[in-house]
C-alpha positions in Angstrom: -16.2 270.1 141.9 -18.4 273.2 141.2 -17.5 276.7 142.0 -19.9 278.0 144.7 -21.0 281.6 144.8 -22.9 282.7 147.9 -25.1 285.7 147.6 -25.0 287.5 150.9 -27.0 290.5 149.6 -29.8 288.5 148.1 -32.5 288.2 150.8 -35.1 286.7 148.5 -38.2 287.9 146.6 -40.2 287.9 149.8 -38.1 290.5 151.7 -37.9 294.3 151.3 -34.3 295.3 150.5 -32.5 296.4 153.7 -35.2 295.1 156.1 -33.9 291.7 156.9 -31.4 290.1 159.3 -28.1 289.0 157.8 -27.9 285.1 157.8 -24.8 285.3 159.9 -26.9 286.6 162.7 -29.7 284.1 162.3 -29.3 281.0 164.7 -30.9 277.6 164.3 -31.4 276.6 168.0 -33.3 273.5 167.1 -30.5 272.0 165.3 -27.4 270.3 166.9 -24.7 272.8 167.8 -27.0 275.8 167.3 -25.4 277.0 164.0 -26.1 280.1 162.2 -27.9 279.9 158.8 -24.7 280.7 156.8 -22.6 278.7 159.1 -24.8 275.5 158.4 -24.7 276.3 154.7 -20.9 276.6 154.7 -20.8 273.1 156.3 -23.1 271.7 153.7 -21.0 273.1 150.8 -17.5 272.2 152.2 -17.3 269.0 150.2 -18.3 270.9 147.0 -16.2 274.0 147.4 -14.1 274.5 150.6 -13.4 278.0 149.6 -16.6 279.6 148.0 -16.9 283.2 146.8 -19.2 285.3 149.1 -20.6 288.5 147.6 -21.9 290.8 150.5 -22.7 294.4 150.9 -20.2 296.5 152.9 -22.5 297.0 155.9 -22.8 293.2 156.3 -19.3 292.0 155.0 -17.7 292.2 158.4 -20.1 289.3 159.6 -18.8 287.0 156.8 -15.1 287.5 157.4 -14.8 284.5 159.8 -15.9 282.1 157.1 -13.7 280.3 154.6 -13.3 281.4 151.0 -13.1 284.8 149.2 -15.2 287.7 150.3 -16.2 290.4 147.7 -17.6 293.6 149.2 -20.1 295.5 147.2 -22.2 298.7 147.5 -25.4 298.2 145.4 -27.1 295.8 143.0 -24.9 296.9 140.1 -21.8 296.0 142.1 -23.4 292.6 143.0 -23.9 291.8 139.4 -20.4 292.8 138.3 -19.1 290.7 141.2 -21.1 287.7 139.9 -19.7 288.4 136.4 -16.1 288.3 137.6 -16.7 285.0 139.5 -18.2 283.5 136.3 -15.4 284.8 134.2 -12.8 283.1 136.5 -14.7 279.8 136.7 -13.1 276.7 135.4 -15.9 274.4 136.6 -19.6 274.4 136.9 -21.1 277.0 139.0 -23.6 276.8 141.9 -25.1 280.3 142.8 -26.9 280.2 146.1 -28.3 282.8 148.4 -26.5 282.9 151.7 -29.6 282.8 153.7 -30.8 279.5 152.3 -32.2 276.8 154.5 -31.9 273.7 152.4 -31.5 269.9 152.6 -28.3 268.3 151.8 -30.1 266.0 149.4 -31.6 268.9 147.4 -28.0 270.3 147.0 -26.8 266.9 145.7 -29.6 266.5 143.3 -29.3 270.1 141.9 -25.5 269.8 141.4 -25.8 266.3 139.8 -28.0 267.6 137.1 -27.0 267.0 133.5 -28.8 270.2 132.3 -26.7 273.1 131.0 -28.5 275.3 133.5 -31.0 274.5 136.3 -33.1 276.6 138.6 -35.2 275.7 141.6 -38.8 277.0 141.3 -42.2 276.5 142.7 -45.1 276.4 140.2 -48.8 277.3 140.6 -51.0 274.2 141.1 -52.8 273.4 137.9 -54.7 270.7 136.2 -52.6 267.6 135.5 -53.1 264.8 132.9 -53.0 261.2 133.8 -49.3 261.1 133.6 -48.9 263.8 136.3 -47.8 266.5 133.8 -49.2 270.0 134.2 -51.7 271.0 131.5 -51.0 274.7 130.6 -53.4 276.0 128.0 -51.5 278.3 125.7 -52.7 281.7 124.7 -51.9 283.2 121.2 -49.2 285.7 121.4 -51.5 288.5 120.0 -54.0 287.9 122.9 -51.5 287.5 125.7 -50.5 290.7 127.5 -47.0 291.0 129.3 -47.3 291.9 132.9 -45.3 292.7 135.9 -48.2 292.3 138.2 -48.8 291.9 142.0 -49.9 288.3 142.0 -48.3 286.0 144.6 -47.6 282.3 145.1 -46.7 281.4 148.7 -46.5 285.0 149.6 -43.8 285.5 146.9 -44.3 287.6 143.7 -45.0 285.4 140.5 -42.5 286.6 138.0 -41.4 283.5 136.0 -43.2 281.8 133.1 -42.2 278.1 133.2 -43.2 275.3 130.8 -43.0 271.6 131.6 -39.2 271.4 131.6 -37.7 274.9 131.4 -38.0 278.6 132.1 -39.7 280.4 129.2 -39.5 284.0 130.5 -38.5 286.0 133.6 -39.8 289.3 134.8 -38.4 292.2 136.9 -39.5 295.8 137.7 -38.6 296.6 134.2 -39.1 293.4 132.3 -42.7 292.2 131.9 -43.5 288.6 131.6 -46.5 287.0 129.9 -48.8 284.9 131.9 -46.4 284.3 134.9 -47.1 281.0 136.6 -44.0 280.3 138.9 -41.6 281.7 141.3 -37.8 281.3 141.3 -36.8 280.1 144.7 -33.0 280.6 144.7 -30.3 278.1 143.7 -29.0 278.3 140.2 -26.6 275.6 138.8 -24.8 276.3 135.6 -22.6 274.4 133.3 -19.2 276.0 132.8 -19.8 276.4 129.1 -22.5 279.0 129.9 -20.2 281.0 132.4 -19.2 283.5 129.7 -22.8 284.0 128.7 -23.7 284.7 132.4 -20.9 287.0 132.8 -21.9 289.1 129.9 -25.5 289.1 130.9 -24.7 290.1 134.5 -22.5 293.0 133.2 -25.3 294.2 130.9 -27.9 293.9 133.8 -25.5 296.0 136.0 -25.6 298.8 133.6 -29.4 298.5 133.8 -29.6 298.4 137.6 -31.2 301.8 137.9 -34.3 300.2 136.2 -34.8 297.6 138.8 -36.7 297.9 142.3 -35.9 296.7 145.8 -38.2 293.7 145.1 -36.0 292.4 142.3 -34.0 289.4 143.4 -30.4 288.9 142.3 -30.7 285.2 141.2 -33.9 286.0 139.3 -32.0 288.7 137.4 -29.3 286.2 136.5 -31.9 283.7 135.2 -33.6 286.6 133.3 -30.2 287.4 131.6 -29.6 283.7 130.7 -33.1 283.1 129.2 -32.9 286.4 127.2 -29.5 285.2 125.8 -31.0 281.9 124.6 -29.7 279.6 127.4 -32.1 276.7 128.1 -32.6 277.0 131.9 -34.2 273.7 133.2 -36.6 273.7 136.2 -36.7 271.6 139.4 -39.3 271.7 142.1 -38.7 271.1 145.8 -40.7 267.8 145.6 -40.3 266.0 148.9 -37.2 268.2 150.0 -37.1 271.6 151.8 -35.9 275.0 150.7 -36.6 278.3 151.9 -34.7 281.7 152.4 -34.5 282.9 156.0 -34.9 286.6 156.6 -35.8 287.0 160.3 -35.0 284.9 163.5 -38.8 284.2 164.0 -38.8 282.9 160.5 -35.7 280.8 161.2 -37.4 279.1 164.2 -40.6 278.4 162.2 -38.8 277.1 159.2 -36.5 274.6 161.2 -39.6 273.2 162.6 -41.2 273.0 159.2 -38.1 271.4 157.7 -38.0 268.7 160.4 -41.4 267.5 159.0 -39.7 266.3 155.8 -38.1 262.9 155.8 -34.8 263.7 153.9 -33.5 260.1 154.2 -36.6 258.7 152.6 -36.3 261.3 149.8 -32.6 260.3 149.4 -33.6 256.7 149.2 -36.4 257.4 146.6 -33.9 259.4 144.6 -31.5 256.4 144.6 -34.0 254.6 142.3 -33.9 255.4 138.6 -36.9 257.2 137.4 -37.0 255.7 133.9 -36.8 252.0 134.6 -38.9 249.4 132.8 -42.4 248.0 133.9 -40.9 244.9 135.6 -38.2 246.8 137.3 -40.5 249.4 138.5 -43.3 247.2 139.9 -41.5 244.0 140.8 -38.0 245.1 142.0 -37.7 248.7 142.9 -40.6 248.6 145.2 -38.4 246.8 147.8 -34.9 246.9 146.6 -34.3 250.3 147.8 -34.7 249.1 151.3 -32.1 246.4 150.7 -29.9 249.1 149.3 -30.3 251.2 152.5 -29.6 248.2 154.6 -26.5 247.3 152.7 -25.1 250.9 152.7 -25.6 251.3 156.5 -23.6 248.1 157.0 -20.7 249.3 154.9 -21.3 247.2 151.9 -19.8 248.8 148.7 -21.6 248.9 145.4 -18.8 246.6 144.0 -19.4 244.1 146.7 -23.2 244.0 145.9 -22.2 243.6 142.2 -20.1 240.5 143.2 -23.2 239.0 144.9 -25.2 239.6 141.8 -22.6 237.8 139.7 -22.4 234.9 142.1 -26.2 234.6 141.9 -26.1 234.6 138.2 -23.5 231.9 138.0 -25.3 229.8 140.5 -28.6 230.3 138.3 -26.7 229.0 135.3 -25.4 225.9 137.2 -29.0 225.2 138.3 -30.4 225.5 134.7 -27.6 223.2 133.7 -29.0 220.3 135.7 -31.9 220.1 133.3 -34.2 218.9 136.2 -37.5 220.7 137.0 -36.3 221.5 140.5 -33.0 222.9 139.1 -34.9 225.0 136.5 -37.2 226.5 139.2 -34.2 227.2 141.4 -32.4 228.8 138.4 -35.4 231.1 137.7 -35.4 232.2 141.4 -31.7 232.8 141.4 -31.6 234.7 138.2 -34.5 236.9 139.5 -32.4 237.7 142.7 -29.4 238.2 140.6 -31.3 241.0 138.8 -32.5 242.3 142.2 -29.0 242.7 143.3 -28.0 244.2 140.0 -30.5 247.1 140.7 -29.3 247.2 144.4 -25.7 248.0 143.5 -26.6 251.1 141.6 -29.0 252.1 144.3 -26.3 251.7 147.0 -23.9 253.9 144.9 -26.6 256.6 144.6 -27.7 256.4 148.2 -24.2 256.2 149.6 -22.7 258.4 146.9 -20.0 255.9 146.3 -19.2 256.2 142.5 -16.3 254.7 140.7 -15.1 253.9 137.1 -14.4 250.4 138.2 -17.9 249.9 139.5 -19.6 251.3 136.3 -17.4 249.0 134.3 -18.2 246.0 136.3 -21.9 246.7 136.3 -22.2 247.1 132.6 -19.8 244.3 131.7 -21.2 241.6 134.1 -24.8 242.3 133.3 -23.9 240.8 129.9 -21.9 238.0 131.5 -24.8 237.0 133.7 -27.1 236.9 130.8 -24.8 234.9 128.7 -23.6 232.4 131.1 -27.2 231.6 131.9 -27.8 231.0 128.2 -25.0 228.4 128.3 -26.5 226.9 131.4 -30.0 226.5 129.7 -28.4 225.0 126.6 -26.5 222.5 128.7 -29.6 221.7 130.7 -31.6 221.2 127.5 -29.0 218.5 126.3 -29.0 216.8 129.7 -32.8 216.5 130.0 -33.4 215.4 126.5 -35.1 218.6 125.2 -32.5 218.5 122.3 -29.7 220.7 121.0 -30.7 224.3 121.5 -27.1 225.8 121.1 -28.2 227.3 117.8 -31.1 229.1 119.5 -28.7 230.2 122.3 -26.4 231.8 119.7 -29.2 233.5 118.0 -30.4 234.9 121.2 -26.9 236.1 122.1 -26.6 237.7 118.6 -30.0 239.5 118.9 -29.0 241.0 122.3 -25.5 241.9 121.2 -26.8 243.8 118.2 -29.4 245.5 120.3 -26.7 246.7 122.8 -24.6 247.9 119.9 -27.5 250.0 118.6 -28.0 251.5 122.1 -24.2 252.3 122.5 -23.8 253.9 119.1 -26.9 255.9 119.2 -26.1 257.2 122.6 -22.4 258.0 121.6 -23.7 259.9 118.4 -26.1 262.1 120.6 -23.4 262.9 123.1 -21.4 264.4 120.2 -24.4 266.4 119.0 -24.1 270.1 120.0 -27.2 271.4 121.9 -29.6 273.3 119.7 -29.5 277.1 120.8 -32.8 278.8 121.8 -33.8 282.2 120.4 -33.0 285.3 122.6 -33.9 289.0 122.6 -31.9 292.0 124.0 -32.3 292.8 127.7 -33.3 296.4 126.8 -36.6 295.2 125.6 -39.1 295.4 128.3 -42.0 292.9 127.1 -41.2 289.4 126.5 -43.6 289.1 123.5 -40.7 289.1 120.9 -39.1 286.2 122.8 -42.4 284.2 122.9 -42.9 284.9 119.2 -39.4 283.7 118.3 -39.9 280.5 120.5 -43.2 279.9 118.6 -41.5 280.3 115.3 -38.8 277.8 116.3 -41.5 275.4 117.4 -43.3 275.6 114.1 -40.0 275.2 112.2 -39.0 272.1 114.2 -42.5 270.6 113.8 -42.5 270.5 110.0 -42.2 267.3 107.9 -43.9 263.9 107.9 -41.2 262.3 110.1 -41.3 265.1 112.7 -45.1 264.9 112.7 -45.1 261.2 113.3 -42.6 261.3 116.0 -44.6 264.2 117.7 -47.7 262.1 117.6 -46.0 259.1 119.0 -44.6 261.2 121.8 -48.0 262.5 122.7 -49.3 258.9 122.9 -46.8 258.3 125.6 -48.8 260.6 127.9 -51.3 257.7 128.4 -50.1 255.4 131.1 -50.9 252.1 129.2 -49.1 253.3 126.1 -46.3 254.7 128.3 -45.5 251.2 129.8 -46.2 249.5 126.5 -43.4 251.5 124.8 -41.0 250.8 127.8 -41.7 247.0 127.4 -41.5 246.6 123.7 -37.9 247.6 123.6 -37.2 244.5 125.9 -35.0 246.1 128.6 -33.0 244.1 130.9 -35.8 243.7 133.6 -38.1 242.0 131.1 -35.2 239.9 129.6 -34.4 238.5 133.1 -38.2 238.0 133.8 -38.5 236.0 130.7 -35.6 233.8 131.6 -36.9 233.3 135.2 -40.4 232.6 134.3 -40.0 230.6 131.0 -37.0 228.6 132.4 -38.9 227.7 135.6 -42.3 226.8 134.0 -41.3 225.5 130.5 -37.9 224.7 129.1 -34.9 226.1 127.4 -36.3 226.0 123.8 -39.3 228.1 124.9 -37.1 230.5 126.8 -34.9 231.1 123.9 -37.6 231.4 121.2 -39.3 234.1 123.6 -36.0 235.9 123.9 -35.4 235.8 120.0 -38.9 236.9 119.1 -39.3 239.6 121.7 -35.7 240.7 121.3 -36.0 240.9 117.6 -39.2 243.0 117.8 -37.5 245.3 120.3 -34.5 245.8 118.1 -36.6 246.6 115.1 -38.6 249.0 117.1 -35.5 250.7 118.4 -33.7 250.9 115.1 -36.8 252.3 113.4 -37.2 255.0 116.1 -33.6 256.0 116.0 -33.4 256.1 112.3 -36.4 258.4 112.3 -34.9 260.7 115.0 -31.6 260.8 113.2 -33.3 261.8 109.9 -35.5 264.4 111.7 
């Protein structure tokens, strides 16, 4: 469970310091029970941390005393930063730093805290031209031509003081720190892996000593991200997407934002987030388009992911039995059943993510019986071929099993090796330096150093090719993921015979294994 730190003295980049209502006084009359902003937030965070640390100025501290957790009273921005540093130093788990006046969907909190990034910040970016894959196209400017700025530009009424690339924060500004070509605004929540807590503590203390250089418009969370980035921590970015987040500063704003938040379908967003975003072509277009609705139906009726897994296993065994008959009707029935066995194989994970029911047993069952269903169907096809007079295809079945086993071994071993690899540190610069030009120069030098060599150049070129949708899906399909394998078994088994099915599995699986092995060898060497 993460350690939650609520910032009661961080009204947001759109409020002038001292001219905002404390979130304890802001009510939400449109919501059941008419909670206060901070009361609702405490209720949302109770399952994460029942005793959060709240940092508030002395003038507002009395209003926070009725809430659970530890209250730290401060007097100014420097004291706020030192209090954050102390909380980070005491942290034994990941940190979620959140302004106390946040109006946020439960699903967004969940998505942020489930991030695998070492650090993650919620931002909103300027709308820009996008490529065919939906990625923002950000033309770069040579360092010598780009001028750092503090500026008065705004986005959604908020000062633009962050430079964000596709996946992480590049630079952050303040009243003292200039940022080159800012294009985004930091909204508020910051999620941090515990391994970076000492770095955050050091940066916060140094920023506290520099507090006299900052202005009333400088936001506390923004300064913390500034400190992390300047110390070489990779801070990932996440947008609001189809979920809601805003900071509330006045009662009129609270009324308006509650009405605005009601226009978002949080359940639909939760359902969409239950679907993996990196699935193969067949799964994406022929399963996940409707399996999510089966998952919601199952979750609302109390079915557990493990029960759905058992349904998938039963369908797989029934499919093998149908294939074993060797008759055309049995082959067609086997193809249909193995397809729905795969559908429910997807549904069990979607139920787990939608209902947030995770377990070691479920993960083991899912991974183990994916292979069991595949191999028992191999046996069913081989038996059916002998019964129908197609011939002895057991050798082909064993070769297909061997190809898939080798491919799974390659996948597992490469993943395990990468999990042991320490993250590559980013360059940093001292907080005492105002412009971010030295940081951008160091990042550029790192980029050039990492792009050298024939293997790196080839990998980079192949990565760029993935921006084209056709190439993106071709790369997904060539590795022969589980969706494509089950599709081959279903279609080839129903329309042809076991021999054609096994030959297709062997040829495509062999190509996929060779492609995966080549790519992983190149990445390992690079």
